[in-house]
VOROZA-516761 format. One line per 4 residues: their letters; for each residue x, y, z of C-alpha. Coordinates in steps of 0.5 Angstrom, whole numbers, always signed. Example, Ala and Ser with C-alpha at 12.3 -4.5 7.8 and 13.67 -1.06 7.14 Angstrom:
% residues 2
as = +25,-9,+16; +27,-2,+14
% end
This chain:
% residues 307
mskg = -22,-39,+41; -29,-40,+40; -31,-43,+33; -32,-38,+28
lypi = -29,-32,+32; -22,-28,+31; -18,-24,+34; -16,-17,+32
rtis = -9,-19,+29; -12,-25,+25; -17,-20,+22; -12,-15,+21
amtg = -8,-21,+17; -14,-23,+13; -16,-17,+11; -10,-12,+11
vnpv = -13,-7,+16; -9,-5,+21; -11,-6,+29; -11,+2,+30
tlra = -15,+3,+24; -20,-3,+26; -21,+0,+33; -22,+8,+30
werr = -27,+5,+25; -31,+1,+31; -30,+7,+36; -31,+14,+32
ygli = -36,+11,+27; -39,+5,+30; -38,+1,+23; -36,-5,+27
rpqr = -38,-8,+33; -34,-14,+35; -35,-19,+41; -31,-19,+47
tpkg = -28,-24,+51; -29,-24,+59; -22,-20,+59; -24,-15,+54
hrly = -20,-17,+47; -24,-16,+41; -27,-22,+37; -29,-22,+30
terd = -34,-26,+26; -35,-28,+19; -40,-23,+19; -35,-18,+21
idri = -30,-20,+16; -35,-18,+10; -37,-12,+13; -29,-10,+13
qqil = -29,-12,+6; -35,-8,+4; -32,-2,+8; -26,-2,+3
vlle = -30,-2,-2; -33,+4,-1; -26,+7,+1; -24,+5,-6
rgip = -30,+9,-9; -28,+15,-5; -34,+15,+0; -32,+19,+6
isqa = -31,+14,+12; -36,+19,+16; -41,+16,+11; -40,+9,+10
qqvl = -45,+7,+15; -51,+11,+12; -49,+7,+5; -48,+0,+9
dddd = -55,+1,+12; -58,+2,+6; -61,-4,+3; -62,-1,-4
vvle = -54,+0,-5; -51,-6,-8; -44,-6,-7; -39,-7,-13
epqa = -32,-8,-13; -30,-1,-17; -26,-2,-24; -19,+2,-25
gses = -21,+9,-28; -28,+9,-26; -28,+15,-20; -32,+20,-22
edtl = -30,+27,-19; -36,+26,-14; -33,+20,-11; -26,+23,-11
stwd = -27,+27,-4; -25,+23,+1; -18,+24,-2; -18,+31,-4
eqrh = -20,+32,+3; -14,+29,+5; -10,+32,+1; -12,+39,+2
rwrg = -10,+38,+9; -3,+35,+7; -2,+41,+2; -5,+46,+8
alan = +1,+43,+13; +6,+43,+7; +5,+51,+5; +9,+53,+11
ldeh = +13,+47,+12; +9,+46,+19; +12,+39,+21; +7,+38,+27
alda = +1,+39,+22; +4,+34,+18; +5,+30,+23; -2,+30,+25
ayse = -5,+29,+18; -1,+23,+17; -3,+20,+24; -10,+21,+22
tlal = -10,+19,+15; -7,+12,+17; -11,+11,+23; -17,+12,+19
fpad = -15,+8,+13; -11,+2,+10; -4,+4,+9; -4,+1,+1
lvhg = -10,+6,+0; -6,+12,+3; +0,+10,-1; -4,+9,-7
rllr = -9,+14,-7; -6,+20,-3; +2,+19,-2; +3,+18,-9
plla = -1,+23,-12; +1,+28,-8; +9,+27,-9; +7,+27,-16
dlaa = +3,+33,-16; +9,+37,-12; +15,+35,-17; +10,+37,-23
eigd = +10,+44,-20; +18,+45,-19; +20,+48,-26; +24,+54,-23
dsta = +20,+54,-17; +24,+54,-11; +18,+54,-6; +15,+48,-10
rarh = +22,+44,-9; +23,+46,-2; +15,+43,-1; +17,+37,-5
rflt = +24,+36,-1; +21,+36,+5; +15,+32,+4; +20,+27,+2
aflk = +24,+27,+8; +19,+27,+12; +16,+21,+9; +22,+17,+9
nkls = +23,+18,+16; +16,+16,+18; +16,+9,+13; +22,+8,+15
arfh = +20,+7,+22; +14,+4,+20; +17,-1,+16; +22,-4,+22
hqag = +16,-3,+27; +12,-8,+23; +17,-13,+21; +16,-18,+26
ratg = +9,-18,+25; +8,-21,+18; +8,-28,+16; +7,-29,+9
pkli = +12,-30,+3; +19,-26,+3; +19,-21,-2; +26,-18,-4
aata = +25,-10,-5; +31,-5,-9; +31,+0,-14; +34,-2,-20
pgec = +42,+0,-21; +44,+7,-21; +37,+9,-18; +39,+13,-12
ddla = +31,+15,-10; +28,+10,-6; +22,+13,-3; +17,+10,-8
lmla = +20,+4,-6; +19,+4,+2; +11,+6,+0; +11,-1,-4
acga = +15,-4,+2; +10,-2,+7; +4,-3,+3; +7,-10,+2
qsgg = +8,-11,+9; +1,-9,+11; -2,-15,+6; +3,-20,+10
yrvv = +8,-21,+6; +15,-20,+9; +20,-16,+6; +27,-16,+5
llga = +29,-9,+4; +36,-8,-1; +35,+0,-2; +38,+4,-7
svda = +42,+2,-13; +42,-6,-13; +44,-10,-19; +42,-16,-21
etla = +47,-21,-19; +46,-18,-12; +38,-19,-13; +40,-26,-15
aagg = +44,-28,-8; +39,-25,-4; +34,-29,-7; +38,-35,-5
lsrs = +40,-33,+2; +33,-30,+4; +29,-36,+0; +25,-30,-3
aavl = +19,-32,-7; +19,-25,-12; +23,-19,-12; +20,-12,-12
lsah = +24,-7,-17; +23,+0,-17; +26,+5,-22; +25,+12,-25
apsa = +29,+12,-31; +25,+11,-38; +29,+5,-40; +33,-1,-37
ppgl = +41,-1,-36; +44,-4,-41; +43,-12,-39; +38,-12,-34
ldal = +32,-14,-37; +37,-21,-39; +39,-22,-33; +33,-21,-29
rgle = +30,-26,-34; +34,-31,-31; +32,-30,-24; +27,-37,-23
ypvf = +22,-32,-19; +17,-26,-21; +20,-19,-22; +15,-14,-20
mldg = +17,-8,-24; +14,-1,-20; +14,+6,-22; +18,+8,-28
aahw = +20,+0,-29; +14,-1,-31; +14,+1,-38; +20,-3,-39
vtne = +15,-8,-41; +10,-8,-45; +5,-13,-41; +5,-19,-37
gdgg = +5,-24,-42; +11,-21,-46; +15,-20,-40; +15,-27,-38
nlip = +18,-27,-30; +17,-19,-31; +11,-16,-29; +9,-9,-30
arda = +6,-6,-24; +4,+1,-27; -2,+2,-22; +1,+3,-14
trll = -6,+1,-11; -7,-5,-15; +1,-8,-13; -2,-12,-7
qlvg = -8,-16,-12; -2,-17,-17; +3,-20,-13; -2,-24,-9
rhvp = -4,-28,-17; +2,-30,-17; +5,-31,-10; -1,-32,-6
patv = +0,-29,+2; +0,-35,+7; -4,-33,+12; -10,-35,+15
grqr = -17,-34,+12; -19,-30,+6; -14,-24,+4; -17,-17,+3
svg = -19,-16,-5; -22,-9,-7; -22,-9,-15
% end
């Protein structure tokens, strides 16, 4: 391999953007133009890496992928990383459009249309952005609509079952590709809904981490045993309950590595400083950044950073 030239798998590890998405950005929109080996394999330069990072910033802002080329070619545009909560209604159009498409498929429980939307979205956008900006908000919206509405309940159940199947397949397909530190993923004792955990686990895999998935309702003793067996560097713990089971937080504080508290569990700890090794991760779109600060990914080159 020539100096300063990287194959697509390496670029994927560096940036967190999977090879399918990188190819789509090249073929459909001409956003990146890698060099080719005599056999046709793509090779990317440092400039390509910078370009990919810029595209990620634009997507975080909500700028449609179809408009990214125009924005990047405008010399007057200064790309700055977005601040949490800084999006205006105009900058959310990309994700609004995606949600509209998914909503259309859910209206009549059309699995074919939903599968097409899923494939299209994951081909164009990095998985952690899709999980944080589309799937989590969509699931939350549907859950809020349920009440006594049986149709909303049916749509929520349909989407949940669909995503569990897709995420499980995606998780096992990607399992052998990550090379970074190991993270244990589990839900808290008594928690049977592991969909949010699967979203986080797949996002961590996309960031280069190896994930040891324990699944639903795991006690602290089992987490400790799993950590010793797998030599994991941290735990991703998801929960929905408003308060922690008795004794759980003290047991988790006894672990010798960080425990990232996801979803409802994030509210069990007021802030990172107070929690010691218990680190709240309330914003799913920033989870990889937070994990990366405490458990640096063991990948070549730079890691993706968009905020």
